[in-house]
C-alpha positions as YAML, in Angstrom:
chain: A
units: angstrom
residues:
- id: 1
  name: MET
  ca: [-39.30, 5.85, 25.21]
- id: 2
  name: ASN
  ca: [-35.68, 6.89, 25.69]
- id: 3
  name: ARG
  ca: [-34.52, 3.30, 26.02]
- id: 4
  name: PRO
  ca: [-33.56, 2.79, 22.32]
- id: 5
  name: PHE
  ca: [-31.29, 5.83, 22.49]
- id: 6
  name: ALA
  ca: [-29.48, 4.38, 25.49]
- id: 7
  name: LEU
  ca: [-28.38, 1.46, 23.31]
- id: 8
  name: VAL
  ca: [-26.82, 3.67, 20.61]
- id: 9
  name: PRO
  ca: [-23.52, 4.30, 22.50]
- id: 10
  name: LEU
  ca: [-23.17, 0.56, 23.15]
- id: 11
  name: ALA
  ca: [-23.71, -0.21, 19.47]
- id: 12
  name: VAL
  ca: [-21.09, 2.35, 18.46]
- id: 13
  name: ILE
  ca: [-18.56, 0.86, 20.87]
- id: 14
  name: ALA
  ca: [-19.33, -2.70, 19.73]
- id: 15
  name: LEU
  ca: [-18.97, -1.82, 16.03]
- id: 16
  name: SER
  ca: [-15.84, 0.30, 16.40]
- id: 17
  name: GLY
  ca: [-13.61, -2.79, 16.29]
- id: 18
  name: CYS
  ca: [-15.17, -4.01, 13.04]
- id: 19
  name: THR
  ca: [-13.43, -1.66, 10.66]
- id: 20
  name: ARG
  ca: [-10.98, -3.20, 8.23]
- id: 21
  name: ALA
  ca: [-7.51, -1.95, 7.42]
- id: 22
  name: PRO
  ca: [-7.49, 1.30, 5.43]
- id: 23
  name: THR
  ca: [-7.18, 1.19, 1.67]
- id: 24
  name: THR
  ca: [-6.42, 4.87, 1.35]
- id: 25
  name: PRO
  ca: [-3.02, 6.51, 1.47]
- id: 26
  name: PRO
  ca: [-1.74, 7.31, 4.96]
- id: 27
  name: ALA
  ca: [-2.00, 10.96, 5.99]
- id: 28
  name: SER
  ca: [1.08, 13.07, 5.43]
- id: 29
  name: GLY
  ca: [3.39, 13.27, 8.44]
- id: 30
  name: GLU
  ca: [1.84, 10.28, 10.18]
- id: 31
  name: ALA
  ca: [4.48, 9.01, 12.61]
- id: 32
  name: THR
  ca: [3.40, 5.36, 12.35]
- id: 33
  name: VAL
  ca: [3.99, 5.19, 8.58]
- id: 34
  name: LEU
  ca: [7.57, 4.09, 7.95]
- id: 35
  name: ARG
  ca: [9.42, 2.92, 4.89]
- id: 36
  name: CYS
  ca: [9.11, -0.83, 4.56]
- id: 37
  name: ASP
  ca: [12.73, -1.54, 5.54]
- id: 38
  name: ALA
  ca: [12.83, 0.83, 8.54]
- id: 39
  name: PRO
  ca: [13.28, -0.66, 12.01]
- id: 40
  name: GLY
  ca: [9.92, -0.85, 13.76]
- id: 41
  name: ALA
  ca: [7.84, -0.60, 10.57]
- id: 42
  name: GLY
  ca: [4.32, -1.71, 11.43]
- id: 43
  name: ASP
  ca: [1.09, -2.36, 9.58]
- id: 44
  name: ARG
  ca: [1.28, 0.80, 7.41]
- id: 45
  name: VAL
  ca: [4.41, 1.09, 5.30]
- id: 46
  name: TYR
  ca: [5.57, 2.68, 2.09]
- id: 47
  name: ILE
  ca: [7.89, 1.79, -0.76]
- id: 48
  name: ASP
  ca: [9.66, 4.61, -2.61]
- id: 49
  name: ILE
  ca: [9.50, 4.61, -6.40]
- id: 50
  name: ALA
  ca: [12.39, 6.42, -8.12]
- id: 51
  name: TYR
  ca: [13.42, 6.71, -11.75]
- id: 52
  name: ALA
  ca: [16.82, 6.12, -13.35]
- id: 53
  name: PRO
  ca: [17.97, 8.70, -15.94]
- id: 54
  name: ASP
  ca: [16.60, 6.44, -18.70]
- id: 55
  name: GLY
  ca: [13.15, 6.34, -17.02]
- id: 56
  name: MET
  ca: [13.48, 2.84, -15.56]
- id: 57
  name: PRO
  ca: [11.42, 2.68, -12.33]
- id: 58
  name: MET
  ca: [13.09, 1.37, -9.17]
- id: 59
  name: ALA
  ca: [11.57, 0.30, -5.85]
- id: 60
  name: MET
  ca: [13.34, 1.16, -2.63]
- id: 61
  name: PRO
  ca: [13.58, -1.26, -1.00]
- id: 62
  name: ASP
  ca: [13.63, -3.73, -3.88]
- id: 63
  name: THR
  ca: [12.24, -6.45, -1.60]
- id: 64
  name: CYS
  ca: [9.75, -5.49, 1.10]
- id: 65
  name: THR
  ca: [8.96, -7.89, 3.96]
- id: 66
  name: VAL
  ca: [5.67, -7.33, 5.78]
- id: 67
  name: ALA
  ca: [3.03, -9.16, 7.80]
- id: 68
  name: SER
  ca: [-0.29, -10.04, 6.23]
- id: 69
  name: ARG
  ca: [-2.90, -7.28, 6.68]
- id: 70
  name: THR
  ca: [-0.34, -4.51, 6.09]
- id: 71
  name: ASN
  ca: [-1.31, -1.36, 4.19]
- id: 72
  name: VAL
  ca: [1.42, -0.77, 1.61]
- id: 73
  name: GLU
  ca: [1.79, 2.50, -0.27]
- id: 74
  name: TRP
  ca: [4.00, 2.91, -3.33]
- id: 75
  name: ARG
  ca: [5.18, 6.54, -3.50]
- id: 76
  name: GLY
  ca: [6.54, 8.19, -6.60]
- id: 77
  name: PRO
  ca: [9.10, 10.99, -6.22]
- id: 78
  name: ASP
  ca: [7.93, 14.35, -4.84]
- id: 79
  name: GLY
  ca: [6.96, 16.74, -7.61]
- id: 80
  name: ASN
  ca: [6.98, 14.02, -10.29]
- id: 81
  name: SER
  ca: [3.71, 13.42, -12.14]
- id: 82
  name: GLN
  ca: [4.89, 10.21, -13.90]
- id: 83
  name: ALA
  ca: [2.10, 7.68, -13.42]
- id: 84
  name: PHE
  ca: [2.98, 4.05, -12.71]
- id: 85
  name: ASP
  ca: [1.23, 0.71, -12.39]
- id: 86
  name: ILE
  ca: [1.86, -2.10, -9.93]
- id: 87
  name: ARG
  ca: [1.05, -5.53, -11.41]
- id: 88
  name: PHE
  ca: [1.37, -8.71, -9.38]
- id: 89
  name: LYS
  ca: [2.79, -11.45, -11.55]
- id: 90
  name: ASN
  ca: [1.89, -14.93, -10.29]
- id: 91
  name: ALA
  ca: [-0.38, -14.41, -7.31]
- id: 92
  name: ASN
  ca: [-2.20, -11.34, -6.06]
- id: 93
  name: PRO
  ca: [-1.73, -10.54, -2.34]
- id: 94
  name: VAL
  ca: [-4.01, -7.46, -2.58]
- id: 95
  name: PRO
  ca: [-7.63, -8.69, -2.78]
- id: 96
  name: SER
  ca: [-8.95, -5.19, -3.58]
- id: 97
  name: ALA
  ca: [-6.72, -4.93, -6.70]
- id: 98
  name: PRO
  ca: [-8.72, -5.94, -9.78]
- id: 99
  name: ASP
  ca: [-6.75, -8.44, -11.84]
- id: 100
  name: GLY
  ca: [-3.77, -7.93, -9.50]
- id: 101
  name: GLN
  ca: [-3.16, -4.37, -10.74]
- id: 102
  name: LEU
  ca: [-2.93, -1.06, -8.90]
- id: 103
  name: HIS
  ca: [-2.83, 2.21, -10.83]
- id: 104
  name: SER
  ca: [-1.16, 5.24, -9.29]
- id: 105
  name: LYS
  ca: [-3.12, 8.40, -8.66]
- id: 106
  name: ALA
  ca: [-1.97, 11.96, -8.11]
- id: 107
  name: GLY
  ca: [-1.90, 12.99, -4.47]
- id: 108
  name: ARG
  ca: [0.21, 15.09, -2.13]
- id: 109
  name: ALA
  ca: [2.51, 16.32, -4.96]
- id: 110
  name: ARG
  ca: [3.34, 12.81, -6.17]
- id: 111
  name: GLN
  ca: [1.86, 9.70, -7.72]
- id: 112
  name: GLN
  ca: [0.72, 7.02, -5.26]
- id: 113
  name: ALA
  ca: [-0.74, 3.52, -5.34]
- id: 114
  name: TRP
  ca: [-1.77, 1.56, -2.28]
- id: 115
  name: GLY
  ca: [-3.40, -1.63, -1.15]
- id: 116
  name: ASP
  ca: [-3.89, -3.90, 1.82]
- id: 117
  name: VAL
  ca: [-1.65, -6.95, 1.54]
- id: 118
  name: GLN
  ca: [-3.70, -9.92, 2.77]
- id: 119
  name: ALA
  ca: [-2.30, -13.26, 1.74]
- id: 120
  name: ALA
  ca: [-0.53, -16.36, 2.96]
- id: 121
  name: PRO
  ca: [3.18, -16.17, 3.78]
- id: 122
  name: GLY
  ca: [5.38, -16.26, 0.70]
- id: 123
  name: ARG
  ca: [7.08, -14.22, -2.02]
- id: 124
  name: TYR
  ca: [4.89, -12.11, -4.32]
- id: 125
  name: ASP
  ca: [6.72, -10.77, -7.35]
- id: 126
  name: TYR
  ca: [5.29, -7.68, -8.98]
- id: 127
  name: ALA
  ca: [6.14, -5.27, -11.77]
- id: 128
  name: ILE
  ca: [6.41, -1.51, -11.58]
- id: 129
  name: ARG
  ca: [5.56, -0.16, -15.01]
- id: 130
  name: ALA
  ca: [6.13, 3.48, -15.94]
- id: 131
  name: GLY
  ca: [5.75, 4.37, -19.60]
- id: 132
  name: SER
  ca: [7.41, 1.56, -21.55]
- id: 133
  name: LYS
  ca: [9.84, 0.62, -18.74]
- id: 134
  name: GLU
  ca: [9.27, -2.16, -16.22]
- id: 135
  name: ARG
  ca: [11.12, -3.34, -13.09]
- id: 136
  name: ASP
  ca: [10.38, -6.50, -11.05]
- id: 137
  name: PRO
  ca: [10.70, -6.19, -7.25]
- id: 138
  name: ALA
  ca: [8.88, -8.34, -4.66]
- id: 139
  name: ILE
  ca: [6.87, -8.31, -1.46]
- id: 140
  name: ILE
  ca: [7.52, -11.08, 1.04]
- id: 141
  name: ILE
  ca: [4.78, -11.85, 3.53]
- id: 142
  name: ARG
  ca: [6.11, -13.37, 6.72]
...
């Protein structure tokens, strides 16, 4: 009668490799999360969003190069509650983003948007929209 329970650990081990890349923001202080342009950046990166004095949003870096299946987080400035949207222009490399749009949410004292980039190699232009201002950076998938 105990035989079915003996199979449970094997099933857990077999299924542990089946999880997909996270679609939630990386935990604060996680050493493996680096800014997109940092040496050694891996499959979880972030892009800083800043605002010019006139409110124009800016992405840093302006062009982010990643591998497919990378979790990308767009981070607004600390202590700034200004919401922003990410809208992919021609093609959507984030399958979980309805209509190619990501809306920021409040979290960890800033606004954040994130998604798993899963697309063919190429350049994916997007817009950062905050209020009535819009800037057009890009993600390049290598």
